[in-house]
C-alpha positions, -999 to +999 in steps of 0.1 A: +460+536+661+482+511+681+510+492+683+519+468+656+522+439+685+490+451+704+462+429+701+432+443+683+404+429+705+422+451+734+408+484+720+375+469+708+355+483+734+370+518+733+364+514+699+328+507+701+323+537+730+285+545+728+276+543+699+241+540+681+243+509+666+222+477+656+248+449+649+282+448+660+300+422+636+334+412+641+356+378+638+358+350+662+392+371+677+366+395+694+346+369+709+349+377+747+324+380+775+334+417+777+332+427+741+299+406+741+285+426+773+294+457+760+277+452+726+245+440+744+247+473+772+249+493+735+216+476+726+232+459+698+234+426+685+267+411+686+273+392+652+302+374+665+305+336+660+323+320+693+354+303+694+355+265+691+368+265+728+339+282+745+319+259+767+287+272+756+281+283+719+266+313+711+242+315+682+249+342+657+234+350+626+254+335+599+236+354+566+245+388+583+280+377+592+289+368+558+284+405+548+317+414+567+332+399+536+325+435+523+346+451+549+379+426+544+376+433+506+373+469+514+410+464+539+425+442+512+423+470+482+438+497+506+464+472+515+476+478+475+485+514+487+519+507+495+524+534+522+491+523+538+503+486+542+537+489+552+527+520+575+551+545+565+534+575+580+542+571+617+527+603+626+490+595+637+475+628+612+494+619+582+481+580+587+451+595+590+453+619+557+467+586+535+438+569+549+413+594+534+434+597+502+430+561+496+396+555+503+387+587+478+408+572+456+391+539+456+356+554+455+367+579+424+373+548+407+341+535+410+329+567+387+358+571+367+366+551+336+407+548+333+403+527+304 
């Protein structure tokens, strides 16, 4: 967790760490040489569209990039929980507990008919 004014791409390399993954999907905001090199060193393929102002445009798998929409929809559903969207929980452990609770609630809705 970072402060609200911190850019997410500054934390990307630390977040990725040394995980073993095949692909890393991200939006144009994460298109930096350092992040692309780190993903390559991990042995993964970076599915990150290049920024428009890049001198050399990289190629990326547009079909696979469209799958990122599923993740965005998940965050959209999580933001329906007011405590999550407005970050009422200032303590890190409480916020993580809230995220786990919200994800559990969303998952249970797949199996329980509330109508």
